[in-house]
Structure formats: structure tokens, C-alpha cells
N, C-alpha and C positions, 0 to 999 in steps of 0.2 A: 734241508732247512725248512721246506714246506711242512714236512712231517713234524719237525720240532715245534713249529709255530702252531700247528693244529693241536698237538699234545699239550702245549703250554696253555692254549686257549681253553681247552677242555678242563685242565686242572685248575686254572684260574676261576672258571665258572663254578667248580665244586668247592674250591678252597681259595677265596679271594686273597691275593698277596697283601700283606701289611708291611709298611715301612718299618724297618728295624731301628730307625733313628727316632721318629716322632710317633709311631704307632698308628698313623692313619692309613687308609687304603691307598695302595700304590698302583697308579694306572699308567706309568711311564715305561720307558725302555728297560728300567732296572726293577725287577719284581719287588725288591726289598729296600729300595731307596727311592722315595717319591720325588717327583719333579721339583717340588718346592724345596726340599732339603738339598737336592743336587744343585739347584740354582743358587743356593745360599753359600756354597763354598766360595770363598773370596780370594782371588789372586792377590799377591802382595804387590806386584808391579815394580816399577823402577825406583820409587822413592824409598831408598834403603841405603845402608852403609855399603860403600864400594868394596869393603873387605869382608866383614862378617855377615852382611845381609840384614842387619837389624832394621826392621820396618820404621820408617819415619812417617810424619804426618803427610797426608796427600798433598802433592805438589811441591814438597820440599826437595831442593836440589840434592842429588846424591853426593855424598862426601864420606870421608873416613870418620867414624864416630869417635867420641872421646874415649870410650872403653878400649878400642883398638889402639889408639894413640898411647894410652897409659900402659896397656898390657897387650902387646902385639900377639895375635894368635899363631899357633904352629901350622897354619894352613894359608894358602895364597888367595883363596876365593871361597866364599860360602853363600849359598842362597837357600831360602825356603820357598816353596812354590805357592802355598796357600796359607792363610792366617789360621792359626790354631785357636779356634773358638767356635761356639755355636754348634751347628749340626756336624761340622767336620770333626771337632773334638769328641763329640758323642759317638760318631761313626768309628773313629780310631779306638776309642775306649771299648766299644762293643766288639770290634774285631779282635783286639788283643786279649781282653779279659773275659769275654763271653763266647769266644770262638765263632763269631758271626762272619763266616767266610763269604756268604753272599754279598757282603759289602765290599769285598775286594775289587770286583769288577768296576763299580762306579768310582771308587777311589783311584784305580789305575787310569780310568778314562779322564778324570779330573786332573790327575798328575800329568799325563801325556799331553793333553790339550792345552795346558798352561805352562808347559815346560820352559818356553822362552820368554815368559811374561816379564821376568826380572832382568832380561838381557841374555845374550848368547852364552851357552855353556862353554867352558874351556875344552880344548882337545885333550882327550884322555886315552890311556891304553887299556884300562880295566876299571871295573867298579868293585869296591870292597864294601860289602854290607856290614854294618855293626853287628857283632855276634851276640847271641844269648848264651848264658851259661848252660851246661848240660842239664842241670836241674830245671832251669827255666824252659828249655826246649822240650824236655820230657813232659813237663806240666802243661805247656801250651799246645804242643804238638806241631808247631811251625814257628818260623822266625819271620815276622811280618816285614822286616827290612829286606830279607831275601825275596819274598813274594813281590814286593813293590819295586825292588831294584831290577829284577829280571826283565820286565818289559822295557825299562829305561835302557838297559844294556842292549836289547834287541834294536831299539830305536837308534842308538848311537853306534851300533854294529861293533860292540866290544864284548868281552866276556865278563861274567861275574866271577870274581876271584875269592872264593871262600877259603878258610883255613889260614888266612894271613894274620888274623887276630883271634884271640880267644878271651873268654870272660870267665873268671872264677865266680863261684857262687858267693853271694853276700847280700848285704842289705839293698833292697830295691831303691831306685832313684825317686819313685813316686812318693810325694808327701813329705819330703825332707827339705830343710832350708838350703838356699843356694850355696852357702859356704860348705855345708855338709856334702852336698852333691859333688862338689869339686874334689873334696878329699876322698869320697867314696869312689868316684870314677877313676881317680889316679891310681888307686890300689886294686881296682877291679879288672882292668884290661891289661893283657899281656901279649907279647909276640906269639903268633901261632906257628904251626909246623912249616908253613910255606912262606914265612917272613923273608927268607933268603932270596925270594924271587922278586922283591919289590925295588931293589936298588936301581936307580936311574929311570924308573917308570913314572908316568903321570897317572896318578890314581884319583878316582872320584869316590870318596868315602860317602856311603849312603846310610841314612837313618830315617825313621818315620817322622820323628818330631825333634825339633831344636827348641829347648826351653832356656836353660841357663847357659848352655854351651859346654857343660862339663864333659859330657861324653865325647863330643866332637874334638875338644882340646886333647883329651886323654888319648884317644885313638889316633888322631892326626900326629900327635907328638911321637908316638911309637913308630909310625910309618916314616915320618921325616927323619928320625934318628937312624933309620936303616937306609937312608939315601933316596927316598921317594919324594916326588913333588906332589903335594896333596891339595885337592879341592874338596869341598863338602857340599852335598845336596841333600835336602830333606823334603819330604812331602809337605810337612806343616812347620810353621815357625810361630812361636809365641811373640806377642807384641812387646813394645818397649818396656813395659812394667815388669816383665818376667826375665829380662836379660841382666 
């Protein structure tokens, strides 16, 4: 550790680290995420829908939102840890679309340190990360949901269960209308080769971002149809206007 700190100090003196989010010099514990950006990551807290986790106005009493009453979701519990906006949205975008893997460490730290901010997590047997298509995985080189879910699984002392779901290649979810997202997600996700292992299990479906809820509904519906009890956790959650 001492040697690593010396080497880092030497390299930082030669090549000062810049924040990959805002572009300013970074002098905090994360070489490529400055303290200001890290502090701007906003926990959602407990003012949210008791079922789908939709964020409410600060101080609003938790209750089941109108959307869940009108159209009950195929999961029993869902929460996002941080609000999907500002520096956090930029960090996730750079991680996924620019391969900025140095941002993974501060994102994991923010995720774990705020994990219970919206209330206790349900007891689960395994974590199921939302899959990428083979084409998407080949192009990106990693599945950010797996990278983020793994430390959560260690924290909860459960395993990450890949292969339960699979995703066929198709139109990406980014930049399309909410109604199209739901149709696209329902046709994109399919049971995976290990789907027969989920019956009777309590599963935590994990994704990096919850926006319209299309992906969560599609994946949770498959797992529930196979006899699993499904909860959903995401690092980030869009606000009310995006649900």
C-alpha cells in the first residue's frame, strides 16, 4: 500500500489527474472523480413509492403511487439508490459509452454507502444483473450491471447469478419514447439457459438505471413467470417526470 501511494504520488505529480466528469483537476481519493462531483451524487431517501420506488417531493409520506395502482408491476419491491441527474448521469454515460472504467470505483462507493438510504433491502438468495446482448457486450467490453452488482452481492453475502436472462440484439433503449421503450423491452429480453434455477428463489434484479421501468418490468415478468419472487435495485433512478 505504501509503495502504491508513492507511485501514485509520483505519477500525479507528472500527470495531474483530471475528473472524467467535469474536467477539473481531481485532488480527492478518486483520481478521476473530483470531490465536488462525488458529493453531488444525491441519495433518493425514503420519500418514494413503497412499491416501485418512484421519488416523491422531499418530505412527502411514502405511499403506493398512482402508476402502481393502475398498473401493478411484476415485482414486489423496487428502489433506486441515487437520483439520475447531474454528475451521476454524466458519470454513468461516460462509463457505459466511453469506457471510463476509472469511474467504477467512486460509483461503487456511492452505491454501497447509500444502499440503505431508501429503507432496508429485502432478503434475497441471489442477484440477477440485467444482461447485455452479445453484440452490446462485444462492443462495450463489459456489462456495467454485472460490475456494479458484484460488490452488492458481496455485501449481501449472496451470489451473482448470470445466465438467468438473455437479451437479443435490437434497438437500444436510449433516446426513444416511453411507449416504445416498453414495446422494445418486452421483445428484447428472454429466458436464459439457467432460468430453470429460479423457481422458489428470492431474486434481486439489478440494473444501473431505472428510467421508464420498461427493462425492469420485462425482466421481472420473466423471472416471476418462472416462479421467482422478484425485487429490483438500481444504482440510479430518474425522477417523477421520467416515469
